[in-house]
DRENTORKOL-3810 file (N, C-alpha, C; in nm, 4 decimals):
REM DRENTORKOL-3810
@n.u->23.0310; n.v->15.4409; n.w->21.9167; ca.u->23.1718; ca.v->15.4737; ca.w->21.9230; c.u->23.2490; c.v->15.4018; c.w->21.8124
@n.u->23.2066; n.v->15.2804; n.w->21.7825; ca.u->23.2693; ca.v->15.2050; ca.w->21.6749; c.u->23.2584; c.v->15.2804; c.w->21.5431
@n.u->23.1440; n.v->15.3417; n.w->21.5189; ca.u->23.1209; ca.v->15.4155; ca.w->21.3959; c.u->23.2192; c.v->15.5316; c.w->21.3824
@n.u->23.2404; n.v->15.6054; n.w->21.4914; ca.u->23.3310; ca.v->15.7209; ca.w->21.4882; c.u->23.4737; c.v->15.6769; c.w->21.4572
@n.u->23.5205; n.v->15.5717; n.w->21.5248; ca.u->23.6544; ca.v->15.5227; ca.w->21.4978; c.u->23.6662; c.v->15.4699; c.w->21.3553
@n.u->23.5638; n.v->15.4049; n.w->21.3060; ca.u->23.5648; ca.v->15.3560; ca.w->21.1685; c.u->23.5718; c.v->15.4686; c.w->21.0675
@n.u->23.4950; n.v->15.5745; n.w->21.0914; ca.u->23.4957; ca.v->15.6897; ca.w->21.0004; c.u->23.6318; c.v->15.7578; c.w->21.0030
@n.u->23.6880; n.v->15.7797; n.w->21.1220; ca.u->23.8191; ca.v->15.8448; ca.w->21.1320; c.u->23.9275; c.v->15.7623; c.w->21.0635
@n.u->23.9261; n.v->15.6321; n.w->21.0846; ca.u->24.0244; ca.v->15.5451; ca.w->21.0213; c.u->24.0102; c.v->15.5487; c.w->20.8698
@n.u->23.8869; n.v->15.5472; n.w->20.8212; ca.u->23.8626; ca.v->15.5521; ca.w->20.6774; c.u->23.9075; c.v->15.6852; c.w->20.6189
@n.u->23.8788; n.v->15.7959; n.w->20.6871; ca.u->23.9205; ca.v->15.9272; ca.w->20.6384; c.u->24.0733; c.v->15.9391; c.w->20.6326
@n.u->24.1406; n.v->15.8872; n.w->20.7317; ca.u->24.2867; ca.v->15.8892; ca.w->20.7317; c.u->24.3408; c.v->15.8053; c.w->20.6167
@n.u->24.2781; n.v->15.6920; n.w->20.5925; ca.u->24.3201; ca.v->15.6065; ca.w->20.4811; c.u->24.3010; c.v->15.6777; c.w->20.3471
@n.u->24.1858; n.v->15.7404; n.w->20.3271; ca.u->24.1614; ca.v->15.8145; ca.w->20.2022; c.u->24.2600; c.v->15.9297; c.w->20.1865
@n.u->24.2895; n.v->15.9982; n.w->20.2949; ca.u->24.3838; ca.v->16.1101; ca.w->20.2891; c.u->24.5236; c.v->16.0597; c.w->20.2552
@n.u->24.5608; n.v->15.9444; n.w->20.3083; ca.u->24.6907; ca.v->15.8854; ca.w->20.2746; c.u->24.6984; c.v->15.8562; c.w->20.1251
@n.u->24.5911; n.v->15.8021; n.w->20.0702; ca.u->24.5886; ca.v->15.7744; ca.w->19.9261; c.u->24.5923; c.v->15.9034; c.w->19.8457
@n.u->24.5263; n.v->16.0081; n.w->19.8936; ca.u->24.5314; ca.v->16.1373; ca.w->19.8246; c.u->24.6744; c.v->16.1902; c.w->19.8232
@n.u->24.7464; n.v->16.1748; n.w->19.9338; ca.u->24.8866; ca.v->16.2172; ca.w->19.9391; c.u->24.9718; c.v->16.1379; c.w->19.8410
@n.u->24.9503; n.v->16.0079; n.w->19.8353; ca.u->25.0283; ca.v->15.9233; ca.w->19.7445; c.u->25.0022; c.v->15.9634; c.w->19.5998
@n.u->24.8771; n.v->15.9854; n.w->19.5649; ca.u->24.8441; ca.v->16.0266; ca.w->19.4284; c.u->24.9056; c.v->16.1625; c.w->19.3978
@n.u->24.8983; n.v->16.2543; n.w->19.4929; ca.u->24.9554; ca.v->16.3871; ca.w->19.4741; c.u->25.1066; c.v->16.3786; c.w->19.4526
@n.u->25.1719; n.v->16.2941; n.w->19.5272; ca.u->25.3163; ca.v->16.2759; ca.w->19.5119; c.u->25.3488; c.v->16.2161; c.w->19.3751
@n.u->25.2710; n.v->16.1185; n.w->19.3322; ca.u->25.2949; ca.v->16.0561; ca.w->19.2016; c.u->25.2711; c.v->16.1531; c.w->19.0866
@n.u->25.1832; n.v->16.2511; n.w->19.1060; ca.u->25.1583; ca.v->16.3502; ca.w->19.0013; c.u->25.2840; c.v->16.4310; c.w->18.9692
@n.u->25.3762; n.v->16.4399; n.w->19.0637; ca.u->25.4982; ca.v->16.5166; ca.w->19.0387; c.u->25.5883; c.v->16.4468; c.w->18.9365
@n.u->25.5632; n.v->16.3209; n.w->18.9085; ca.u->25.6431; ca.v->16.2470; ca.w->18.8121; c.u->25.6019; c.v->16.2760; c.w->18.6683
@n.u->25.4840; n.v->16.3326; n.w->18.6502; ca.u->25.4306; ca.v->16.3564; ca.w->18.5163; c.u->25.4268; c.v->16.5066; c.w->18.4883
@n.u->25.4750; n.v->16.5472; n.w->18.3716; ca.u->25.4766; ca.v->16.6904; ca.w->18.3403; c.u->25.3357; c.v->16.7504; c.w->18.3371
@n.u->25.3205; n.v->16.8636; n.w->18.3982; ca.u->25.1958; ca.v->16.9411; ca.w->18.4003; c.u->25.0775; c.v->16.8694; c.w->18.4659
@n.u->25.1003; n.v->16.7593; n.w->18.5348; ca.u->24.9894; ca.v->16.6876; ca.w->18.5987; c.u->24.9340; c.v->16.7656; c.w->18.7172
@n.u->25.0210; n.v->16.8364; n.w->18.7875; ca.u->24.9745; ca.v->16.9132; ca.w->18.9038; c.u->24.8976; c.v->17.0383; c.w->18.8632
@n.u->24.9064; n.v->17.0783; n.w->18.7375; ca.u->24.8308; ca.v->17.1939; ca.w->18.6901; c.u->24.6906; c.v->17.1551; c.w->18.6436
@n.u->24.6620; n.v->17.0254; n.w->18.6378; ca.u->24.5281; ca.v->16.9805; ca.w->18.5988; c.u->24.4295; c.v->17.0092; c.w->18.7121
@n.u->24.3030; n.v->16.9898; n.w->18.6858; ca.u->24.2007; ca.v->17.0136; ca.w->18.7879; c.u->24.2187; c.v->16.9241; c.w->18.9089
@n.u->24.2470; n.v->16.7968; n.w->18.8842; ca.u->24.2680; ca.v->16.7027; ca.w->18.9946; c.u->24.3943; c.v->16.7406; c.w->19.0725
@n.u->24.4988; n.v->16.7774; n.w->18.9999; ca.u->24.6234; ca.v->16.8163; ca.w->19.0652; c.u->24.6061; c.v->16.9389; c.w->19.1534
@n.u->24.5289; n.v->17.0368; n.w->19.1053; ca.u->24.5051; ca.v->17.1569; ca.w->19.1853; c.u->24.4187; c.v->17.1263; c.w->19.3070
@n.u->24.3197; n.v->17.0386; n.w->19.2909; ca.u->24.2371; ca.v->16.9993; ca.w->19.4050; c.u->24.3218; c.v->16.9281; c.w->19.5110
@n.u->24.4048; n.v->16.8332; n.w->19.4656; ca.u->24.4901; ca.v->16.7611; ca.w->19.5599; c.u->24.5909; c.v->16.8553; c.w->19.6255
@n.u->24.6390; n.v->16.9543; n.w->19.5524; ca.u->24.7320; ca.v->17.0511; ca.w->19.6110; c.u->24.6649; c.v->17.1296; c.w->19.7231
@n.u->24.5382; n.v->17.1666; n.w->19.7028; ca.u->24.4671; ca.v->17.2425; ca.w->19.8067; c.u->24.4473; c.v->17.1618; c.w->19.9337
@n.u->24.4296; n.v->17.0291; n.w->19.9213; ca.u->24.4062; ca.v->16.9502; ca.w->20.0420; c.u->24.5334; c.v->16.8884; c.w->20.0991
@n.u->24.6373; n.v->16.8719; n.w->20.0170; ca.u->24.7592; ca.v->16.8052; ca.w->20.0642; c.u->24.8692; c.v->16.9018; c.w->20.1086
@n.u->24.8845; n.v->17.0132; n.w->20.0389; ca.u->24.9939; ca.v->17.1049; ca.w->20.0701; c.u->24.9895; c.v->17.1606; c.w->20.2128
@n.u->24.8726; n.v->17.1966; n.w->20.2674; ca.u->24.8740; ca.v->17.2458; ca.w->20.4067; c.u->24.9272; c.v->17.1429; c.w->20.5065
@n.u->24.9049; n.v->17.0146; n.w->20.4788; ca.u->24.9555; ca.v->16.9097; ca.w->20.5670; c.u->25.1044; c.v->16.8851; c.w->20.5433
@n.u->25.1483; n.v->16.8910; n.w->20.4181; ca.u->25.2880; ca.v->16.8617; ca.w->20.3854; c.u->25.3830; c.v->16.9758; c.w->20.4214
@n.u->25.3332; n.v->17.0983; n.w->20.4230; ca.u->25.4187; ca.v->17.2156; ca.w->20.4444; c.u->25.4995; c.v->17.2109; c.w->20.5745
@n.u->25.4403; n.v->17.1773; n.w->20.6893; ca.u->25.5220; ca.v->17.1715; ca.w->20.8121; c.u->25.6329; c.v->17.0667; c.w->20.8052
@n.u->25.6059; n.v->16.9552; n.w->20.7377; ca.u->25.7087; ca.v->16.8519; ca.w->20.7242; c.u->25.8228; c.v->16.9008; c.w->20.6355
@n.u->25.7898; n.v->16.9761; n.w->20.5312; ca.u->25.8924; ca.v->17.0291; ca.w->20.4412; c.u->25.9781; c.v->17.1341; c.w->20.5102
@n.u->25.9221; n.v->17.2045; n.w->20.6071; ca.u->26.0002; ca.v->17.3031; ca.w->20.6825; c.u->26.0995; c.v->17.2349; c.w->20.7760
@n.u->26.0614; n.v->17.1191; n.w->20.8285; ca.u->26.1460; ca.v->17.0482; ca.w->20.9248; c.u->26.2499; c.v->16.9606; c.w->20.8559
@n.u->26.2095; n.v->16.8905; n.w->20.7491; ca.u->26.2949; ca.v->16.7921; ca.w->20.6834; c.u->26.3463; c.v->16.8500; c.w->20.5515
@n.u->26.4759; n.v->16.8750; n.w->20.5419; ca.u->26.5279; ca.v->16.9293; ca.w->20.4168; c.u->26.5340; c.v->16.8206; c.w->20.3086
@n.u->26.5238; n.v->16.8591; n.w->20.1822; ca.u->26.5350; ca.v->16.7596; ca.w->20.0749; c.u->26.6770; c.v->16.7043; c.w->20.0663
@n.u->26.6859; n.v->16.5802; n.w->20.0262; ca.u->26.8161; ca.v->16.5160; ca.w->20.0072; c.u->26.8508; c.v->16.5244; c.w->19.8586
@n.u->26.9171; n.v->16.6296; n.w->19.8210; ca.u->26.9454; ca.v->16.6520; ca.w->19.6798; c.u->26.8165; c.v->16.6856; c.w->19.6075
@n.u->26.7794; n.v->16.6030; n.w->19.5127; ca.u->26.6560; ca.v->16.6229; ca.w->19.4362; c.u->26.5383; c.v->16.5459; c.w->19.4957
@n.u->26.5609; n.v->16.4737; n.w->19.6050; ca.u->26.4582; ca.v->16.3872; ca.w->19.6626; c.u->26.4009; c.v->16.4512; c.w->19.7890
@n.u->26.2699; n.v->16.4661; n.w->19.7900; ca.u->26.1992; ca.v->16.5208; ca.w->19.9059; c.u->26.1375; c.v->16.4042; c.w->19.9827
@n.u->26.1918; n.v->16.3745; n.w->20.1002; ca.u->26.1406; ca.v->16.2613; ca.w->20.1780; c.u->26.0327; c.v->16.3017; c.w->20.2772
@n.u->25.9999; n.v->16.4306; n.w->20.2832; ca.u->25.8992; ca.v->16.4749; ca.w->20.3789; c.u->25.7615; c.v->16.4110; c.w->20.3554
@n.u->25.7180; n.v->16.3842; n.w->20.2314; ca.u->25.5891; ca.v->16.3152; ca.w->20.2157; c.u->25.5877; c.v->16.1744; c.w->20.2752
@n.u->25.7017; n.v->16.1082; n.w->20.2711; ca.u->25.7092; ca.v->15.9743; ca.w->20.3308; c.u->25.6884; c.v->15.9843; c.w->20.4813
@n.u->25.7532; n.v->16.0814; n.w->20.5430; ca.u->25.7377; ca.v->16.1021; ca.w->20.6873; c.u->25.5930; c.v->16.1411; c.w->20.7195
@n.u->25.5325; n.v->16.2242; n.w->20.6341; ca.u->25.3937; ca.v->16.2662; ca.w->20.6558; c.u->25.2991; c.v->16.1469; c.w->20.6497
@n.u->25.3218; n.v->16.0568; n.w->20.5556; ca.u->25.2379; ca.v->15.9365; ca.w->20.5450; c.u->25.2605; c.v->15.8458; c.w->20.6656
@n.u->25.3841; n.v->15.8345; n.w->20.7109; ca.u->25.4117; ca.v->15.7540; ca.w->20.8310; c.u->25.3400; c.v->15.8102; c.w->20.9532
@n.u->25.3352; n.v->15.9422; n.w->20.9653; ca.u->25.2635; ca.v->16.0041; ca.w->21.0773; c.u->25.1154; c.v->15.9678; c.w->21.0712
@n.u->25.0584; n.v->15.9676; n.w->20.9520; ca.u->24.9179; ca.v->15.9266; ca.w->20.9382; c.u->24.8989; c.v->15.7801; c.w->20.9765
@n.u->24.9937; n.v->15.6966; n.w->20.9395; ca.u->24.9857; ca.v->15.5540; ca.w->20.9773; c.u->24.9944; c.v->15.5376; c.w->21.1287
@n.u->25.0840; n.v->15.6145; n.w->21.1928; ca.u->25.0933; ca.v->15.6092; ca.w->21.3389; c.u->24.9641; c.v->15.6582; c.w->21.4029
@n.u->24.9011; n.v->15.7585; n.w->21.3432; ca.u->24.7732; ca.v->15.8079; ca.w->21.3945; c.u->24.6661; c.v->15.6999; c.w->21.3840
@n.u->24.6649; n.v->15.6280; n.w->21.2739; ca.u->24.5685; ca.v->15.5184; ca.w->21.2574; c.u->24.5924; c.v->15.4103; c.w->21.3620
@n.u->24.7189; n.v->15.3741; n.w->21.3815; ca.u->24.7506; ca.v->15.2732; ca.w->21.4827; c.u->24.7125; c.v->15.3217; c.w->21.6223
@n.u->24.7344; n.v->15.4496; n.w->21.6499; ca.u->24.6954; ca.v->15.5056; ca.w->21.7788; c.u->24.5452; c.v->15.5010; c.w->21.7996
@n.u->24.4700; n.v->15.5323; n.w->21.6945; ca.u->24.3236; ca.v->15.5237; ca.w->21.7046; c.u->24.2778; c.v->15.3806; c.w->21.7302
@n.u->24.3421; n.v->15.2861; n.w->21.6629; ca.u->24.3056; ca.v->15.1465; ca.w->21.6840; c.u->24.3381; c.v->15.1019; c.w->21.8257
@n.u->24.4519; n.v->15.1439; n.w->21.8779; ca.u->24.4879; ca.v->15.1087; ca.w->22.0158; c.u->24.3924; c.v->15.1741; c.w->22.1152
@n.u->24.3537; n.v->15.2979; n.w->22.0892; ca.u->24.2582; ca.v->15.3684; ca.w->22.1763; c.u->24.1236; c.v->15.2972; c.w->22.1747
@n.u->24.0821; n.v->15.2533; n.w->22.0573; ca.u->23.9549; ca.v->15.1819; ca.w->22.0461; c.u->23.9591; c.v->15.0506; c.w->22.1238
@n.u->24.0691; n.v->14.9782; n.w->22.1132; ca.u->24.0830; ca.v->14.8522; ca.w->22.1862; c.u->24.0843; c.v->14.8786; c.w->22.3367
@n.u->24.1523; n.v->14.9851; n.w->22.3773; ca.u->24.1602; ca.v->15.0197; ca.w->22.5188; c.u->24.0218; c.v->15.0563; c.w->22.5737
@n.u->23.9395; n.v->15.1208; n.w->22.4900; ca.u->23.8067; ca.v->15.1636; ca.w->22.5359; c.u->23.7079; c.v->15.0487; c.w->22.5456
@n.u->23.7384; n.v->14.9380; n.w->22.4786; ca.u->23.6486; ca.v->14.8215; ca.w->22.4889; c.u->23.6659; c.v->14.7611; c.w->22.6237
END
C-alpha cells in the first residue's frame, strides 16, 4: 500500500511541475508551438480547461492555473492523510 501512495504522490508532483513549466512557456514567444510545448499542452490543457471555465481571467492575468495547482496540492495532502489514517 505504501508503494501505491508513493507512486500517486510522485505522479501528482510531476504533473504539478508539468503545469508550472507549461505556464512558464506562455512567457516566451512561440515556446508553446515547440514539440515540448505541444506535448505539455496535450497533457495539461484537459486539466486546466474546467478551471478556466469557472474562473474568469483578471484582465490579462489567468489565475486558473494557480487554483489548479492548489487543487493538486490538496489532493496530495489528502492522500497523505488517508495513508496516515490507514496505518
